[in-house]
N, C-alpha and C positions, 0 to 999 in steps of 0.2 A: 504494499500498500504506500503510496507516494505521501509525502508531508501535506500536500494540497488535498488529497482525498481523505486524509485523516483528520484534518482542520474542518473539512466540509461536513464530515459525519460525527464531530465530537459532540456528545450531548451535553457537555457542561459548556456554557457560553464563556465562563471564566478562563478555562484553559485553552478554549479554541481562540480567544483573542490574545491570550499570552503568546501562544505559538505564532499567530499571525503577525505579531509585532516583533518577532526575532530577526536578527540579521541573517543572511543566508548560511554563513558558517556555522552559527549556533544551532539554526534549524537542522542542518545537515548532521551536526553532532548528536543532537537528540534522538535521531532515526538511525544512527550508526549501530547501536548495540542495544537491542530491546532487553528489558528485563528477563532474566533467565532464573530457574529454580536452583537455589545455592544450598548452603547448610540448613536453613530453615525457611525455605520457601522464596517468595519474592520480596525484595525490599529495595526501597529507594525513596528520593525525595518526593514530597507532594508537589507536583507541578506538571505541566502539560507534556504529552509525548510518550512513545512506547517505551522509553528507558526510565520512566518514573512511575510513581503510584498516582493514579487519578481515575475518574469514573469510567473513562473508555477502556483503560487496561483491565480494571476489575470486571467489567460487563464481559469482555472478550475472553478473559482467563476462566470466568466462571462458566461460560457457554462451552468452553473447552473441556473443563473437568466433566460437565454434564454429558458431553459427547463420549469421553473416555469411559465413563461409568455405563453408558447406554451400549457401548461396543463390547463391554465385559458382561453384559446381560444383567445390569443392575439397575435398568431404567425404572423409574417408579418407585424406588427404595427411599429410605429415610436419609436426610442430610441434616447436619447441625451447622448453624452459622452463628458465630459470636463476634465480638469486637472489644477493643480496649477504648480508652477515652482520647485517643490522639486526634489531631486535626484530620478530618475527612473519615474518620472511622464509621461514624454513624451512617453517613450517606453511602459508603462503601459496603457496609454489612446490609443495609436495606437493598441495595441493587443486587448484591449476590443472591440473597434470600429469593427476590423476586424472580431471578433469571432461572434458578433451581425450580422453582414453583412452576413457571411458564413451560418449562421442560417436563413436567409431570411428575415431579419428585415431592415427597412428603417433607415440609421442612419445619425444623425445630429451630426457633430464634427468640431472642428476648428484646424487650424495649430498652433495656438497660446494659451498660458495659458489664462483661465477665471476665475473670482471670482466664488466662490461656489454658491452665490445667482443668477448669471446669469444662471446656469444650472437649478436651482429650478424654476426660471422665464420661461426659455424656454420650460420645461416640461409642465408647466401649459398653456403657451400661444399656444403651437402647439397641446395640447391634445395628447402628446406623452404617451406610455404605461409605460416608465420608463425612468429614468435618471440616469448616473452614474458619479460621480466626483471622480477623483483621487485626494486625498488631506488627509494630516494629521493635517490641520489647525494650531493650534498653538502649536502642539507638538514639541519636540526637533528635531534638524536637521536630526538626523539620522532615522526618522521615516517616513512613508508614510501610506496611507489609501485608502479605497474603499467604497464611500458612495453611497447608493442606494435610489432612489425615486420611489415610485409608486403613484397611486390614485391622479393624478392632482398635482404632485409636492411635496408631503408629503413624509417625510422619513418612510420607512418601519417599520412595526411593526408586532408582532405574528399575524397570523401564517406565513407571508410571510417570516420573517428571518429565522424561523426553517424549512420552506419548501425549502429555498435556501441551507441551511447548509446540509439538507438531500440529496438534489440533488448533492452538491459537493461530497458526499462520494461515489457516483455512477458515477461521471465524468471520462471520458476517461484519460489516461496519458496525460500529457500536450503537449507533442510534437506530439500526434495524433489528437488534436482538431483542426478542419478545420478553416482557416482564409481566409478573401478575402479582397482585398485593398478597401479602402473607399476615396472618392473625399471629401475633406474638404469643409465645407458651407462658405458662404460669411458672413459678419458681420450684416446682417440685424436684427437678434434676438439680437444682442449685442447693436445695435443702439436702437431697440425698449425698451430695458431694460433702457437706459440712459433717454430716453424720459419719461417712467413711473416713474422711482425713482426720477427724477427730480420734478415730479408733486405733490410729498407729501408735498411740501412746501405749506403752507396754506395762508400766507400773502405775502405782496410785500412792507415790511417796511424797506428798506435799506439793505445794506450789510455789515455784520460785518467783521472784519479782521480775517481770519482763519489761524492757523498754522496746518499742515497735515503730519503725518508719515504713510508710508505704511508698516513699520516694514520688510523691505526687501522682501515683499510679492508681490502678483499680483494685488492688488487694486488700486495702485497710480494713474496710468494713467486715469483709468476709473472713480475713484472717483473725480479726477480733472475735467474731462469733465462733469460729473453730476452736481457737485457743480456749475460750470460755466453755465451749462444749467438752473439751478434753480435761476440764478441770482447773485450767490455769486462769484464775480470776484477778490476780494482780498484774495487770498489764497497763503500762503507760505509753501513750503514743505521742509522736512529734507533731504537735497540732499543725504547724505551718506546712507539713508535707503529707497530711492524711487524705485531704479530699483530692479527687483526680484534678489535674491541671495539665493541659496540652503543653503548656509553655514551660514547664518544669522550673519555675522562677528561682528557687533557691539552690540549684545545683548547676555547674557548668556542663555536666554530661550526667543524665538520669541513669547511672551505673553504680551500684554500691562497691564495685571494685575501684572506681576512679578515685584519685587522691582528693580528699576533702569531701566527697559525696556523704560520708558516713559521719561528718563532724557533728552536725545536730544531734544524731542518735546518741553518739557517745557522750555529749554534753548532758543530754537528758539521763542516760543511764547512770552517769556519775552523780547527778543531783538528786536523783530518787533513790540511790543505793541498790541499783537493780542487780540481779544475779546474772542476767544474760541479756544481749541486745540483739535484736533481729531486724535486718534491712531486707525488704523485698525490692525486686526491681519493678518497673511500671506495670508490666502485665503478670506480676506475680509467679512466674515460672521459676525464679532463682531466689535463692536466700543465701544470705551472708551472715555470719554469726560473730558478734563481739563478746570478749570475755574481760572480766576484771583480773588484773595481775598486780603484784607487789609495785611494779613500775607505772601502774595506771592502766586505763582501758586500752585494748587493741582489738582490731578485727582479725579474725583468723583467716587464713587463705583458704581457697576452696579445696586444696590438696588436705590441709589440716582437718578441715570439717568432714572431708570425704573419708580420712582414716578413722576419725572418731565415730561418725555414723555407722560406717561399715563394720567396724569392730563391734559396735554395740548391737547392731542387728545380728551379726553371726554369734555373738556370745549368748543371744537369747533363744537360739535355735535348739531344738531337741538333737541330742548327738546323732540319732539315727537319720536325721534329715540333712545333716551337714553335708554328706558326700553328693547329694543331689541337688545342693543349693548353689546358684551362680551369682557371683558378684562381677562387676566390671567397671572399667575406667576406660576413658579415652586414651589414645596413643600418646597425646601430649600432656597427659596428667602424670603424676608421680608413679613410681613403680612399688611404692610401699605396700599398697593394697594387695599386691600378689603374695607378699609374704604373711600378712595378716590373714588372708584366705587359707594359705597352707597351714598356718598355726592352728586354725579352727577346723581343718580337714574338708575345707569347701572348694569348689571350683572357682577358678579365676579366669576372666576372659578380657583381652585388651581388643578395642574396636578403633575404627576410624572415628575422627572427630565429628562430634555431632550426635544428639540423642535419636536420630533415625537410625543410627548403627547400634548405639548402646541399648535402645529398647529391644533390639533384636539379638542381644548377646547370647541367649540361650537356644537360638535357632540352630538347628543341626547337633544338639546334645540331647538325643533322646532320653526321656525320664528325668531330665534336670529342668530347674525352674529358676528363672531370675528373681532374686530377692533384694537386690540393691544395685544401682548403677550411679556413677558420678563422673562429672568432669571438672576440670580444675576452675573453670569459669562460674563458680558457685552454683552449678546445677545438680540436683540430687532427685533421684527416683527411689523413694523409699517404701511405695507400696505399688509394685508393678502389676499385681493382680487388678488394681482399680484405675490406675493412671500409667500408661506406658509412655511417659515422657516426663521431663523434669517438673517438679512440682514444688514451689517454694513455700506454699501454705503447709502441706503435710510434713514437709522438711522441718519448718519452724516448730511444729508440734513435736516432732522427734527430738530435735535439739534441746527443747525446754525439758522433754522427759528425761533426757540423758543428765542434764543438770540436776534435776531432781533426785535421779537415781544416785549420782555421786554424792550429792549433799547428804543424803540418808546414811551414807557410809562415812561422813566427815571427809570427803574426798573432793576433787575439783578437777576442771578441764585441764589446767596446766599439769597437774599430777598425772593425768591420764596421758597427755602427750609425752611426758618424761618417761613413763612406763613403755610406751611403744618404742621411743628412742633407745631405751637401754636393751630391750628385747630384740630390736629388728635393726639397730644402727640409727644414726641420726640422718635425716633426709630433709634437705632445705630446698624450696622450690621458689623460683621468682620468674616473673615474665616482663618482657618489655615489648612495646608496640611502636612501629613507625607508620605514621599516616601517610597515604600515598594519593595521588590525584585520581588515579583510576587503575583498571585491571592490567593496563599496559605497563605502568610504572611498576606495580607489584611483581609482574612476569619478569621485567628487566632485572629487578633485585634478585630473584630467585635464579635467574640464569647466571648472574654474576657469581653466586655462591656456588652453583654447581660446576662452573668452569674453572673457578680458582678456590677451591676449598681450603680451610686451614689445615695445617698437619700437626699444630700443637696449640694447646690451650691450657692456660693455668699451669705450664710446666709439665703437662702430661702429653704424650704423643696419642693422637686422635685419628679415627677413621671416619670418612663420610660415606653414607649410603642414602638412597632415595627410596621412599615409600608412599606410594599414592602422590599427594601434591606436596608432600613435606621432605625436608632435607634433615637427616639425623647426623649429628656429630658426636661421637662417644669415645671414651678412654678412661684411663685410670691405672691404679696398681692395687695391690692387695689390701690397702687401708681406704683408699678413696676412689669413687667413680665419679666421672663427669659426663653429663649429657646435654646437649642442646638441640632442640628441635625448631626448625624455621618453616613456617607455612603462611600462605596469604589467608586473610579472615574469609569466611564465608558469608558473613553478614554485614561487614563495615569496609570501607576503604583503608585497610590496614595491613601490614605485614607483621605476623606475631612471632615473637622469639621466646620459647620456654626452656629454662634452665633447670637443672637438678643436680644436686651433688648429695653422694651417699658417703658417709664417714663412719667406719667402725669405731665403737666406743671400747676402748681398751682400759680406761680407768675413769678419768673425771668426765662427766657429761658435759659440763659447762665448757670445757676445754675443747671437746670434740665439736661442739656447737660453734664455738669461736672459729675453729679451723674450717669448718664447712662454710660458714658465711664468708670467710676471707677468699676461700677458693671460688664461691659463687660471684663474689664482686668482680674477680678477674674475668669470669666468663661473661658477666653483663657488660663489662668494659670493651671486652673483644667484640661482642656482638654489635655494639654501638657502631663500629666502623664498617659493618658489612653492607 
């Protein structure tokens, strides 16, 4: 479709006028690379053109999803459509629901925003053929996205994503795609999600004081209800960040991992004497955990919370079920979970980056069942039977339960981390990201690393291998292991670098940690120049 045809058939007069006003070079650029399904669906800035998120793109993508489902003999089945509270989300969700309805599907949707894990839960609970969530998760405020679930609430993988993209190329002009109004559903499925998420609590050992932020997203009210349903009544919220706000006014980037994003949360936690701090990302599929230490409050890394929750889940299993239980982490996450799983007699799987792979970690393992999966980017799947995706709200319940469980034994999160280090060695992880203009700049950076890889890092000889879209640089000796993984982000214009140092603890734990952190800083310094 030519730019002129696109503009003529754009159903949104605002984006049509925007495109018509562009100079020829910029207009050509908007049409050079249409949005493609990446790690978590379609994502891009809210603006006109096929390389962005707008009404025309949503209409054509939904028509394509409906066509693929019909080709798979799933025409007329149930679909679930949800949305967050970003710019354009309400309009996009209504459009998607109405296109599905016009194609003969039974549509479940809501008048109000819902967290992303609610959509994944609803697809699995109802047996829906697909789910669509309009969200850009933790991306910058100008972005939005289109996330698709098939196969019992799992994110799509090939060939489904390629089939949808192929169908998009044959979609009618956006203003010619039929739409039919849809009556919103009641909140029965949302209530069922709250009940199920509250049940991930394993004990009933008191109620820690919780500080919570929703990061201007859609998870605040539902997280509060779920924590209360789980028996955690002493919850304090960051008032300035509790209500949904598409402009995210108090944070530079609406991602709990970004420096400074959790400052208001930790200030609240300190002022109320909390036992744990919880930060959800804007669509509530990620959960970051903060803890008090003798040196003050700090946020755990995604790997640290992954080790703790994985160990807690495995320790609560009946011994006869351990051998058939699977835990998983992504290839860019820490390698420590493998040691923890072995210690409990459980299966461990490493997958490609993204929960579309982590949620399938038990595929091909007959008789085995996934019980936990995590990725270093604060994503945790703690109840795979109900939600086969990362879920920040149920993860928050389990994290609070862990704190309560430890407190009942006069124990703490720092002590639990020390025990893991003493048993399995110190593991330190850190990541850095370099923002790029576009996919071409990211590809150029990866090419430079592949053609001129390092041979030495932090004084250790290293080897470089490629796996999927990532480059792995590894080395070490009998006391220290080093690993650096570099890959382009699948959701943002970034190239990400993940580092890990493993250090044997031969005596003093603090000394081993200092050694590991010093080596890791050398890895980060080297990676800055790549």
